[in-house]
Every structure is written in structure tokens, then in C-alpha cells.
TIROLO-143733 format. One line per field, with one value per residue (C-alpha): residue number from 0; x, y, z; residue in one letter; chain. Coordinates in Angstrom, 1 decimal, always signed. Last residue first. Layout:
% residues N
n <- c(NUM,...)
xx <- c(X,...)
yy <- c(Y,...)
zz <- c(Z,...)
res <- c(A,...)
chain <- c(A,...)
END
This chain:
% residues 445
n <- c(444,443,442,441,440,439,438,437,436,435,434,433,432,431,430,429,428,427,426,425,424,423,422,421,420,419,418,417,416,415,414,413,412,411,410,409,408,407,406,405,404,403,402,401,400,399,398,397,396,395,394,393,392,391,390,389,388,387,386,385,384,383,382,381,380,379,378,377,376,375,374,373,372,371,370,369,368,367,366,365,364,363,362,361,360,359,358,357,356,355,354,353,352,351,350,349,348,347,346,345,344,343,342,341,340,339,338,337,336,335,334,333,332,331,330,329,328,327,326,325,324,323,322,321,320,319,318,317,316,315,314,313,312,311,310,309,308,307,306,305,304,303,302,301,300,299,298,297,296,295,294,293,292,291,290,289,288,287,286,285,284,283,282,281,280,279,278,277,276,275,274,273,272,271,270,269,268,267,266,265,264,263,262,261,260,259,258,257,256,255,254,253,252,251,250,249,248,247,246,245,244,243,242,241,240,239,238,237,236,235,234,233,232,231,230,229,228,227,226,225,224,223,222,221,220,219,218,217,216,215,214,213,212,211,210,209,208,207,206,205,204,203,202,201,200,199,198,197,196,195,194,193,192,191,190,189,188,187,186,185,184,183,182,181,180,179,178,177,176,175,174,173,172,171,170,169,168,167,166,165,164,163,162,161,160,159,158,157,156,155,154,153,152,151,150,149,148,147,146,145,144,143,142,141,140,139,138,137,136,135,134,133,132,131,130,129,128,127,126,125,124,123,122,121,120,119,118,117,116,115,114,113,112,111,110,109,108,107,106,105,104,103,102,101,100,99,98,97,96,95,94,93,92,91,90,89,88,87,86,85,84,83,82,81,80,79,78,77,76,75,74,73,72,71,70,69,68,67,66,65,64,63,62,61,60,59,58,57,56,55,54,53,52,51,50,49,48,47,46,45,44,43,42,41,40,39,38,37,36,35,34,33,32,31,30,29,28,27,26,25,24,23,22,21,20,19,18,17,16,15,14,13,12,11,10,9,8,7,6,5,4,3,2,1,0)
xx <- c(+61.8,+63.2,+66.7,+67.1,+71.2,+71.7,+74.8,+77.4,+80.8,+81.2,+83.8,+82.6,+81.5,+83.3,+81.6,+83.6,+83.9,+86.9,+88.0,+87.0,+82.9,+81.3,+76.8,+76.6,+74.1,+70.8,+69.9,+72.8,+73.1,+74.5,+70.8,+69.3,+72.0,+70.8,+73.4,+73.8,+77.7,+78.0,+75.3,+73.0,+72.8,+69.2,+66.5,+63.1,+59.9,+56.2,+53.4,+55.5,+53.1,+55.5,+53.7,+54.9,+58.1,+58.4,+57.4,+60.0,+62.5,+61.4,+62.2,+65.2,+66.6,+67.7,+70.3,+70.6,+70.1,+71.9,+70.5,+68.5,+71.4,+74.7,+77.3,+80.7,+81.8,+80.6,+77.9,+74.2,+72.9,+70.2,+66.9,+66.7,+63.4,+63.3,+59.6,+58.9,+55.3,+53.0,+50.0,+49.8,+53.5,+57.0,+60.0,+63.7,+64.7,+67.9,+69.2,+71.7,+72.6,+71.0,+71.1,+68.2,+65.1,+66.7,+69.4,+70.6,+73.3,+75.0,+78.3,+78.5,+78.7,+76.3,+78.6,+79.8,+82.3,+86.0,+87.3,+85.3,+85.9,+82.9,+80.5,+80.2,+79.5,+76.6,+76.3,+72.8,+69.8,+66.9,+63.2,+64.6,+61.5,+58.5,+58.3,+55.9,+52.4,+51.4,+51.1,+54.7,+57.2,+60.7,+62.3,+65.2,+68.7,+69.7,+67.9,+67.2,+64.7,+63.9,+61.6,+60.9,+59.7,+62.8,+63.5,+63.5,+66.6,+70.4,+72.4,+76.2,+79.2,+82.4,+85.3,+86.8,+86.4,+84.1,+84.1,+81.9,+83.4,+80.5,+78.4,+78.6,+78.8,+78.0,+79.4,+78.3,+78.7,+79.4,+81.0,+82.8,+82.5,+85.9,+85.9,+86.5,+85.5,+87.1,+87.5,+88.1,+86.5,+86.9,+85.4,+82.4,+80.8,+77.0,+78.2,+80.6,+80.3,+82.5,+82.1,+83.1,+83.9,+82.5,+83.8,+83.1,+84.8,+82.7,+82.1,+83.5,+81.9,+78.1,+74.6,+75.8,+76.9,+75.9,+76.5,+74.0,+74.1,+74.2,+72.8,+68.6,+69.0,+69.8,+69.1,+72.0,+72.0,+74.7,+76.0,+77.5,+76.6,+73.4,+71.6,+68.3,+66.7,+68.2,+65.8,+63.1,+61.4,+58.9,+58.8,+56.8,+55.4,+53.0,+54.4,+53.0,+56.9,+57.5,+58.8,+60.3,+62.1,+63.6,+64.0,+66.8,+67.3,+71.1,+72.0,+70.0,+71.9,+73.6,+73.4,+70.1,+68.4,+65.1,+64.7,+67.4,+67.9,+70.2,+70.0,+72.5,+76.0,+78.7,+82.1,+84.6,+86.4,+88.0,+86.3,+88.1,+90.5,+87.8,+87.3,+87.1,+84.3,+86.5,+88.6,+85.2,+84.0,+82.0,+79.0,+75.4,+73.3,+72.4,+73.9,+71.7,+71.9,+69.1,+69.2,+68.2,+72.2,+74.7,+76.3,+79.1,+81.9,+79.1,+79.4,+82.4,+84.7,+85.3,+84.8,+88.7,+88.7,+90.3,+92.2,+93.2,+96.0,+96.3,+99.3,+98.4,+97.8,+94.6,+95.0,+94.7,+97.3,+96.7,+99.2,+98.2,+98.9,+98.8,+101.1,+102.9,+105.9,+104.3,+102.7,+106.0,+107.6,+105.0,+104.9,+109.0,+109.1,+106.5,+108.1,+111.3,+109.9,+109.3,+108.4,+109.2,+106.3,+107.7,+105.9,+108.5,+108.8,+105.5,+106.0,+104.7,+104.4,+102.1,+99.0,+101.0,+101.6,+98.1,+96.9,+98.4,+97.2,+93.7,+93.9,+94.5,+91.8,+91.7,+91.2,+91.6,+91.6,+92.0,+93.4,+96.4,+96.1,+95.7,+96.2,+93.9,+95.2,+93.3,+96.0,+94.4,+94.2,+98.0,+99.1,+95.5,+94.6,+96.1,+94.6,+97.7,+95.9,+97.3,+94.7,+91.2,+89.2,+90.4,+90.7,+86.7,+85.6,+89.3,+89.3,+85.9,+85.9,+89.9,+91.9,+89.1,+87.6,+91.1,+92.0,+88.5,+89.2,+92.8,+91.5,+89.0,+90.2,+90.5,+87.7,+84.7,+81.0,+79.7,+76.3,+72.8,+69.8,+66.7,+63.9,+62.4,+61.2,+58.3,+57.7,+59.9,+58.7,+61.7,+61.6,+64.7,+64.5,+65.6,+66.0,+65.6,+66.6,+65.9,+62.4,+62.1,+61.3,+60.9,+61.7,+60.6,+62.6,+60.5,+61.2,+59.8,+61.1)
yy <- c(-32.0,-31.7,-32.1,-34.4,-35.6,-38.5,-38.9,-42.3,-42.4,-40.4,-38.1,-36.1,-32.5,-31.2,-28.0,-25.4,-25.8,-24.6,-28.5,-29.3,-30.9,-33.4,-33.1,-30.9,-28.4,-27.9,-25.3,-26.3,-24.3,-25.0,-24.7,-27.1,-29.5,-32.1,-33.9,-36.9,-38.3,-37.4,-39.9,-40.7,-43.0,-44.2,-45.2,-46.2,-44.6,-45.1,-42.4,-39.2,-36.8,-34.4,-37.0,-40.2,-39.0,-37.7,-40.8,-42.5,-40.4,-40.2,-44.4,-44.3,-42.3,-38.7,-36.2,-33.4,-30.9,-27.7,-24.9,-25.6,-28.2,-26.4,-29.2,-28.1,-30.5,-33.9,-31.5,-32.9,-34.8,-32.9,-35.1,-35.2,-35.7,-36.5,-36.9,-37.9,-37.7,-40.8,-38.3,-39.5,-38.7,-40.6,-41.7,-40.8,-40.7,-39.3,-39.4,-37.5,-39.6,-40.7,-44.6,-45.1,-46.3,-48.6,-49.1,-51.8,-49.2,-49.1,-49.9,-51.2,-54.5,-57.8,-60.6,-63.9,-65.4,-65.9,-62.6,-63.6,-60.1,-58.7,-61.2,-60.4,-56.5,-57.5,-55.3,-55.2,-57.2,-54.9,-54.7,-52.7,-51.5,-49.2,-48.9,-45.0,-46.2,-44.2,-47.2,-47.9,-45.5,-45.6,-48.7,-50.5,-49.7,-48.4,-49.3,-47.4,-48.1,-45.5,-46.2,-50.2,-52.4,-53.8,-55.3,-58.8,-59.2,-58.0,-56.9,-57.6,-55.9,-57.4,-56.0,-59.1,-61.9,-64.5,-68.0,-70.5,-72.9,-75.6,-75.7,-71.9,-69.8,-66.6,-64.7,-61.5,-57.5,-54.9,-57.8,-59.5,-63.2,-65.4,-67.9,-71.7,-72.2,-74.0,-71.1,-67.5,-64.6,-61.5,-58.1,-58.6,-55.3,-53.8,-52.9,-55.9,-59.8,-61.9,-65.1,-68.4,-71.2,-74.6,-78.1,-76.2,-76.5,-74.5,-70.7,-68.8,-66.4,-67.3,-66.4,-63.2,-62.6,-63.7,-67.0,-67.1,-70.5,-71.4,-73.3,-73.7,-72.9,-69.1,-68.4,-67.5,-65.6,-65.9,-64.0,-61.0,-61.7,-62.0,-61.9,-63.8,-63.9,-61.2,-60.4,-58.1,-56.8,-54.0,-50.4,-49.1,-46.6,-46.7,-44.4,-46.5,-46.8,-48.2,-46.9,-49.2,-48.4,-51.3,-53.2,-55.1,-58.5,-58.4,-57.2,-55.9,-55.3,-52.5,-50.5,-52.1,-50.2,-50.2,-45.8,-46.1,-48.3,-49.0,-51.8,-52.1,-51.5,-49.0,-49.2,-46.2,-48.6,-51.6,-55.2,-57.1,-59.5,-60.0,-58.8,-55.5,-54.9,-55.3,-52.1,-49.9,-47.6,-49.7,-48.0,-46.9,-45.6,-42.1,-38.5,-35.6,-33.0,-31.1,-28.6,-24.9,-23.3,-26.1,-28.8,-30.8,-30.1,-30.1,-33.3,-34.3,-37.2,-41.0,-43.0,-43.0,-46.1,-46.9,-49.6,-51.0,-52.6,-54.1,-53.8,-56.0,-55.3,-53.9,-50.4,-48.0,-45.8,-44.4,-44.1,-42.9,-43.7,-42.0,-38.7,-39.9,-40.2,-42.1,-44.1,-45.2,-46.0,-48.6,-49.7,-50.3,-51.5,-54.4,-55.4,-55.7,-57.3,-57.2,-53.2,-50.6,-48.5,-46.1,-45.5,-47.1,-50.2,-50.9,-54.2,-54.8,-57.9,-59.3,-57.7,-54.9,-56.8,-58.5,-55.0,-53.5,-56.1,-56.0,-51.4,-52.3,-54.2,-56.0,-59.2,-63.5,-65.2,-64.3,-67.3,-67.1,-63.6,-63.2,-60.2,-58.4,-55.1,-52.3,-49.6,-45.7,-46.4,-46.5,-46.4,-46.9,-45.3,-46.2,-46.4,-47.9,-49.1,-49.8,-52.1,-50.7,-52.2,-50.9,-47.4,-47.1,-43.8,-42.3,-44.5,-43.2,-39.7,-37.8,-40.5,-42.3,-39.3,-37.4,-40.8,-40.7,-36.6,-37.6,-40.3,-38.0,-36.0,-39.2,-37.9,-39.4,-37.6,-40.7,-39.6,-41.3,-39.6,-38.9,-36.8,-39.7,-40.2,-37.1,-33.9,-33.2,-32.1,-31.3,-31.6,-30.4,-31.6,-29.8,-31.3,-29.8,-30.4,-28.3,-30.6,-32.6,-29.6,-30.7,-28.0,-28.2,-26.6,-26.4,-27.4,-26.7,-27.7)
zz <- c(-123.6,-120.2,-119.9,-116.9,-116.2,-114.1,-112.5,-112.4,-111.6,-108.3,-107.1,-103.6,-103.6,-100.5,-99.2,-96.8,-93.4,-92.9,-91.8,-95.2,-95.1,-96.4,-95.6,-99.1,-98.9,-99.9,-102.9,-105.5,-108.4,-112.6,-113.4,-111.0,-109.4,-107.0,-104.7,-102.7,-102.7,-98.9,-97.9,-101.2,-103.9,-105.2,-102.7,-104.2,-105.4,-105.5,-105.3,-103.9,-103.0,-100.1,-97.1,-98.9,-99.1,-96.0,-94.2,-96.3,-95.5,-91.7,-91.8,-93.8,-91.3,-92.1,-92.0,-88.7,-91.4,-90.2,-88.3,-85.5,-84.4,-85.7,-87.3,-87.7,-89.9,-90.8,-92.0,-91.2,-94.1,-97.1,-97.7,-101.8,-103.2,-106.8,-108.6,-112.5,-113.5,-112.7,-112.1,-108.2,-108.1,-109.3,-107.7,-107.2,-103.8,-102.4,-98.6,-96.7,-93.9,-90.3,-88.7,-86.6,-87.6,-90.8,-88.3,-91.3,-92.3,-95.9,-96.8,-100.1,-101.8,-101.1,-99.6,-101.0,-98.1,-99.3,-97.4,-94.0,-92.3,-94.8,-93.8,-90.1,-90.7,-93.1,-96.6,-97.6,-99.2,-99.8,-97.9,-95.4,-93.1,-92.7,-96.7,-97.0,-98.6,-101.8,-104.1,-102.6,-101.3,-100.0,-101.8,-100.4,-102.2,-105.6,-108.9,-111.8,-115.0,-117.4,-121.2,-120.8,-123.3,-124.3,-121.1,-122.0,-122.8,-122.4,-124.8,-124.2,-126.3,-126.9,-124.7,-123.9,-127.3,-127.7,-129.5,-128.0,-125.2,-124.3,-121.5,-120.8,-117.4,-117.6,-114.7,-113.2,-112.5,-109.9,-107.1,-109.7,-109.2,-109.2,-111.5,-110.9,-114.6,-117.4,-119.6,-118.7,-121.0,-119.3,-119.0,-121.8,-121.7,-121.3,-117.1,-115.8,-117.4,-116.6,-119.7,-118.1,-119.7,-120.7,-119.4,-115.8,-112.7,-110.1,-110.3,-107.1,-104.6,-105.6,-103.6,-102.8,-105.4,-109.1,-111.8,-114.2,-115.8,-119.8,-122.6,-120.8,-117.1,-117.8,-121.5,-123.5,-127.2,-129.5,-132.9,-131.0,-127.6,-126.6,-123.1,-121.4,-118.1,-115.9,-112.6,-111.6,-108.8,-108.0,-107.7,-110.4,-112.6,-116.0,-119.0,-121.5,-122.7,-119.4,-116.3,-113.9,-110.2,-108.9,-106.0,-104.6,-105.8,-105.3,-108.9,-112.3,-115.3,-116.6,-119.6,-120.5,-123.7,-123.8,-124.0,-121.0,-118.4,-115.4,-112.8,-110.6,-110.7,-110.8,-111.0,-108.8,-107.3,-109.0,-109.0,-112.0,-109.8,-107.3,-103.7,-104.7,-102.4,-99.5,-100.7,-100.2,-103.2,-105.7,-106.9,-106.2,-109.0,-109.0,-107.8,-109.3,-112.5,-113.4,-116.8,-117.5,-117.7,-117.1,-114.7,-116.1,-113.9,-110.9,-111.2,-110.7,-111.6,-111.3,-114.9,-114.5,-112.2,-109.0,-108.3,-104.7,-103.8,-100.3,-97.6,-94.0,-90.5,-90.0,-88.5,-91.2,-93.5,-97.7,-100.0,-102.7,-106.2,-110.2,-109.9,-112.8,-111.0,-108.0,-110.7,-112.9,-109.3,-108.5,-112.3,-111.6,-108.7,-109.3,-112.4,-110.5,-107.7,-104.2,-104.8,-102.2,-100.5,-97.5,-94.3,-92.4,-93.9,-96.7,-98.9,-102.8,-104.7,-102.8,-105.4,-108.0,-111.0,-111.0,-110.1,-113.0,-115.2,-113.6,-114.2,-117.9,-118.7,-121.8,-120.3,-121.3,-117.9,-114.6,-112.2,-114.7,-117.3,-121.1,-122.0,-124.2,-125.4,-124.5,-124.2,-123.7,-119.9,-119.5,-115.7,-114.5,-111.2,-107.8,-104.3,-101.8,-98.5,-95.5,-93.9,-93.0,-90.8,-87.5,-88.8,-88.7,-89.0,-89.0,-92.6,-94.5,-93.5,-93.9,-95.6,-97.3,-98.8,-99.8,-101.8,-103.8,-104.4,-105.9,-107.8,-109.7,-112.3,-114.5,-116.9,-115.2,-115.2,-116.5,-117.5,-117.6,-119.1,-117.7,-119.5,-121.1,-117.6,-117.9,-116.6,-113.4,-110.1,-108.0,-103.6,-101.7,-98.2,-95.3,-91.3,-88.2,-84.6,-81.3,-80.9,-84.1,-86.8,-90.9,-93.3,-97.3,-100.2,-103.3,-107.2,-110.7,-113.9)
res <- c(X,X,X,X,X,X,X,X,X,X,X,X,X,X,X,X,X,X,X,X,X,X,X,X,X,X,X,X,X,X,X,X,X,X,X,X,X,X,X,X,X,X,X,X,X,X,X,X,X,X,X,X,X,X,X,X,X,X,X,X,X,X,X,X,X,X,X,X,X,X,X,X,X,X,X,X,X,X,X,X,X,X,X,X,X,X,X,X,X,X,X,X,X,X,X,X,X,X,X,X,X,X,X,X,X,X,X,X,X,X,X,X,X,X,X,X,X,X,X,X,X,X,X,X,X,X,X,X,X,X,X,X,X,X,X,X,X,X,X,X,X,X,X,X,X,X,X,X,X,X,X,X,X,X,X,X,X,X,X,X,X,X,X,X,X,X,X,X,X,X,X,X,X,X,X,X,X,X,X,X,X,X,X,X,X,X,X,X,X,X,X,X,X,X,X,X,X,X,X,X,X,X,X,X,X,X,X,X,X,X,X,X,X,X,X,X,X,X,X,X,X,X,X,X,X,X,X,X,X,X,X,X,X,X,X,X,X,X,X,X,X,X,X,X,X,X,X,X,X,X,X,X,X,X,X,X,X,X,X,X,X,X,X,X,X,X,X,X,X,X,X,X,X,X,X,X,X,X,X,X,X,X,X,X,X,X,X,X,X,X,X,X,X,X,X,X,X,X,X,X,X,X,X,X,X,X,X,X,X,X,X,X,X,X,X,X,X,X,X,X,X,X,X,X,X,X,X,X,X,X,X,X,X,X,X,X,X,X,X,X,X,X,X,X,X,X,X,X,X,X,X,X,X,X,X,X,X,X,X,X,X,X,X,X,X,X,X,X,X,X,X,X,X,X,X,X,X,X,X,X,X,X,X,X,X,X,X,X,X,X,X,X,X,X,X,X,X,X,X,X,X,X,X,X,X,X,X,X,X,X,X,X,X,X,X,X,X,X,X,X,X,X,X,X,X,X,X,X,X,X,X,X,X,X,X,X,X,X,X,X,X,X,X,X,X)
chain <- c(A,A,A,A,A,A,A,A,A,A,A,A,A,A,A,A,A,A,A,A,A,A,A,A,A,A,A,A,A,A,A,A,A,A,A,A,A,A,A,A,A,A,A,A,A,A,A,A,A,A,A,A,A,A,A,A,A,A,A,A,A,A,A,A,A,A,A,A,A,A,A,A,A,A,A,A,A,A,A,A,A,A,A,A,A,A,A,A,A,A,A,A,A,A,A,A,A,A,A,A,A,A,A,A,A,A,A,A,A,A,A,A,A,A,A,A,A,A,A,A,A,A,A,A,A,A,A,A,A,A,A,A,A,A,A,A,A,A,A,A,A,A,A,A,A,A,A,A,A,A,A,A,A,A,A,A,A,A,A,A,A,A,A,A,A,A,A,A,A,A,A,A,A,A,A,A,A,A,A,A,A,A,A,A,A,A,A,A,A,A,A,A,A,A,A,A,A,A,A,A,A,A,A,A,A,A,A,A,A,A,A,A,A,A,A,A,A,A,A,A,A,A,A,A,A,A,A,A,A,A,A,A,A,A,A,A,A,A,A,A,A,A,A,A,A,A,A,A,A,A,A,A,A,A,A,A,A,A,A,A,A,A,A,A,A,A,A,A,A,A,A,A,A,A,A,A,A,A,A,A,A,A,A,A,A,A,A,A,A,A,A,A,A,A,A,A,A,A,A,A,A,A,A,A,A,A,A,A,A,A,A,A,A,A,A,A,A,A,A,A,A,A,A,A,A,A,A,A,A,A,A,A,A,A,A,A,A,A,A,A,A,A,A,A,A,A,A,A,A,A,A,A,A,A,A,A,A,A,A,A,A,A,A,A,A,A,A,A,A,A,A,A,A,A,A,A,A,A,A,A,A,A,A,A,A,A,A,A,A,A,A,A,A,A,A,A,A,A,A,A,A,A,A,A,A,A,A,A,A,A,A,A,A,A,A,A,A,A,A,A,A,A,A,A,A,A,A,A,A,A,A,A,A,A,A,A,A,A,A,A,A,A,A,A,A)
END
């Protein structure tokens, strides 16, 4: 592993970049840093940054974690189907059955009050005050955790996939904060399927690297293999909010598992997954493993935001579908998840790009973000636009690359050390690491 720092001057302001050159894409593996410790950090991010930035977007919110994460009992819930996820069960009990009066939350039903009291006593719920009317209940997954807790000598860690982080992304019963989404492939095994027609970085078993588009066509679950258009239909956002009625059944897929089985259709499509609608009912249960076919020859694949560089040429416009403000406010409309600025040449933030150099060897480029507290021009990075990042990536020798999760999540840890600074800061100016559900670890073979 080799790394260097590059500083670009913009008048009185500067922008810092870290460039890391690696040997082989086979050195990458995805890790989940979560251990259940991410809930306070998520609540803190909402209180300090997200809600103050756009208070009119947010109602009062309750962020909570599963009251019994080890329980895996299958239950049938109305309009949801057969599920095991305790977050889904708890959300069903609490949603619409809590009220906030004079800053205090109370349960309307006996079950909601009992669960709410338990969550408070165990420190597994936080109340976040917004400006929009109403009260919404948002589950937070136990996969949320801190990359730095997993850093070790001789390894590299960085943030990876986009993930559910906003309450309006949790529009289906199966969604929760902390669910990563977008294609992730390791040695021919697909951990998550592609979503939202966004660019992907694919590396085949012969080492060929390309930024391209790909789509899901076949899946296997147990002894059954389903092919889109033959014996099933794949329903995804932003095209579909709710599936049509059917005589068969809906299989809700999130990651590489069946999240729910819902007979008859009319299923709300999750933001971080898809629904496979079969023509006839087949024996399926929540928790069953899903195999995504046709990527067996791919050693590494990842999907994030827009492309950065293709064949050495910087991408000059947004080539990925993202959030549109007018769509978010309509709760029954389909939309791509995750706030992501559409201002290609104006919006500045920390950025992270993964790709390859002209020798098809891996590269990572981290554009440092402006600190949210105490920014000093000429001393701190101002944050990079997408256009600036793309042009710099090409200048620094990247041949093909895509943007992965950036902003407050962006960081690279080399042997436990950061060489740039995090954008999120505490009031005293010290760095504030964000909890994330998915990261990339690199260990040289």
C-alpha cells in the first residue's frame, strides 16, 4: 500500500486529497462494524447537523433499536407478511400509537406504552425534535458502528456503500436506518444486488476493470430459481411504490436474505431492496438465503453514486438517479433514497472515490470535507464539488472510478491512522466519527 497527499489551491482556499495505491482488488472485503453501539451516534448526528440544517423537513422523531435483537421468531403481520425482524415488529406496535405532549412521549395502547417504557429503561430510544407536524417512529439497525474500532496495523479501512440514513427513506415496514444498499460482490458472491440504475465498478476474474451498468435477471432461493419475465417480476424503486395484486406471492429481498413473504401482492417496496413477485405461491420463509446469479465471474463489484472517471476522462455531469426534493414530500410516491446534492458544480462536501489506475490496480481517493465547526480558509479544506473531484481523480492518474459514500462518513484509516480530518466536529473542534453499517477492509495478500 502506498499513499500520498495532494493539495490544490483555489484563491485563498485549499482542498486536500489523500491518494492510496493498492496491489489487487482481491485484497478487499466488506465488514460490518456494528455491535449495537451506533444508536447514540446516529441520534447525535440528527441533533447536531441534519435537523438544524433543514428543520422544516423533519417532524418529531423517535429513533430506536431492537428491544430483543437475538429473537428470531417468525410472525405474520397485517399488510406486512411473514417476517422475523424484531425491528419490524416493534415499529408496527409503536407507529401511530405514540403521542408527544409537552416534550414527553406516551403510548396510546397498552402494548405501545409497555414497549416504549422498556426502550427508555434500556437506553434504546432517543427523541429528536423537528419543525414539521407529527411524530414518526424510525428504527435503527444494530449493524451501525464505528470503523475506527476495527482498525489494525497493516490494514486499510474506508467507508463503502450508501445506506439508509433519513426517515423519509424508511417508507416501507422493512426499511430502517443503517441498511446498506447497492451492488456488493466479493469473489463471485453477491452480498447485495444492484439498485436504482446507478453506475457500478466491476472487476472480473481476469482483472479487467470497468465502470458500467448492470441489472438483476435471475435469483435462486432454496431449490427454486426465478427469472425475471418468465416466472416472476422484479419490483424496485423508483419505478414501483407498491406491487400490484397477484394470485401468487411477494418475496421481499434485502441484502442476501428473504426479509418477508407476503401473499397476494400489494407490498410496499423497500428502499434498500426489492420485491420478487411470483406467479404462484411457493414454499418460502423469512431468513432464507438468496443467490443472485450471473456475476460468478466478478471478483469485486461495488455501486455507490455517480461515476467519477471513465477511460481516463472525468465525468462531467450527474449520471445517477438521486433524491428530488419535490418527490420526498409525497409519502406515497416512489423515490430513490439518500439525500445527495444535484448541484454537480456547486455543492461541496467530503468525497470518496474507488477505482483503478492505468495498470488496472486499485486506487482510493479521499477529498477532505470542510469542518462543520471552525472553518479557517487556507488552513482547512473547503470541500470538493463532484466536478472538482472527478477532474482531480483523472489528474491523479485514475482511469476508471465511481463515487462511494462520502460526506460525514468519508474516511481512510491506514494502520489505525487518519491522514486527513473528518468533516463532522464537536463544539470544541475535535473530530466526530459517524457510525456506518458497511466498510471496506484491505489487507495485502
